C-alpha positions, 0 to 999 in steps of 0.5 A, a space after each residue: 704717804 707723805 712728801 717732802 722736798 727741800 732744795 739749796 743753791 750751790 756755788 759749784 758746778 753740777 759735777 762737783 755737787 754730784 761728787 760731793 753728794 754721792 761721797 756717802 762716807 762723808 755725808 756725816 760732815 753735812 747731814 745733822 746727826 747722821 753717819 753713812 756707809 756703803 754696806 754692799 756694792 760700790 755705792 755708785 750703781 743700781 743695787 748698791 746698799 747704803 746705811 745711815 744711822 741718825 741719832 745720838 749716843 747709839 740711840 736713833 734710827 738706822 735707815 737702810 737704802 738701796 740705790 734704784 736709779 743711778 744717773 750721774 751727775 743728775 739723779 740718784 733714787 733710793 728705796 728705804 728698806 727699814 721698818 720705820 723709814 720706808 718709801 723713796 728718796 731722790 737726790 737731783 742736781 740741776 746745772 745752773 751755769 758753769 759754776 752754779 747748781 741746785 741740789 734737790 732732796 725729796 722724800 716720799 715716805 710711807 708712814 708706819 703705825 697707821 693713824 698714830 704714825 700719821 698723827 705723829 708725822 704732823 708733829 715731827 714733820 716741821 722738825 724734820 724739814 728744819 733739820 733737812 734745810 740745815 743739812 742742805 745749807 751745810 751741804 752747800 758749804 761742803 760742796 763749794 769746798 769739796 775736794 775729790 779723794 780727801 
């Protein structure tokens, strides 16, 4: 098991941050190298499934997730269902006043391939965290200019 948590301050109300975060189809606008789509349910309730493909030119990893907790505008947790990506992810939005919020993305990943996977994660984790930080910086800009239904 490996834990990662990254946060970003957003100059937008918590409700706007939540709506921007859970606009699954638009996550590709701020998550580096990733396209996301809802594959079952409405994407806004427990049991809905979301699929994220991260890669370039069709080469990459598909991460299928099921929403396990849906508490707008505060928390959404997902269970990763894939062969490679397994574990739990959580998205938290914390109000910091009428026009500010914090977005926290955390992951508890079950590493595949036993000791080889653990060793590989030691090498891959810094790049993963760097990509996640860059994505969250992108997200802050995205949420600060977010328009519902665009």
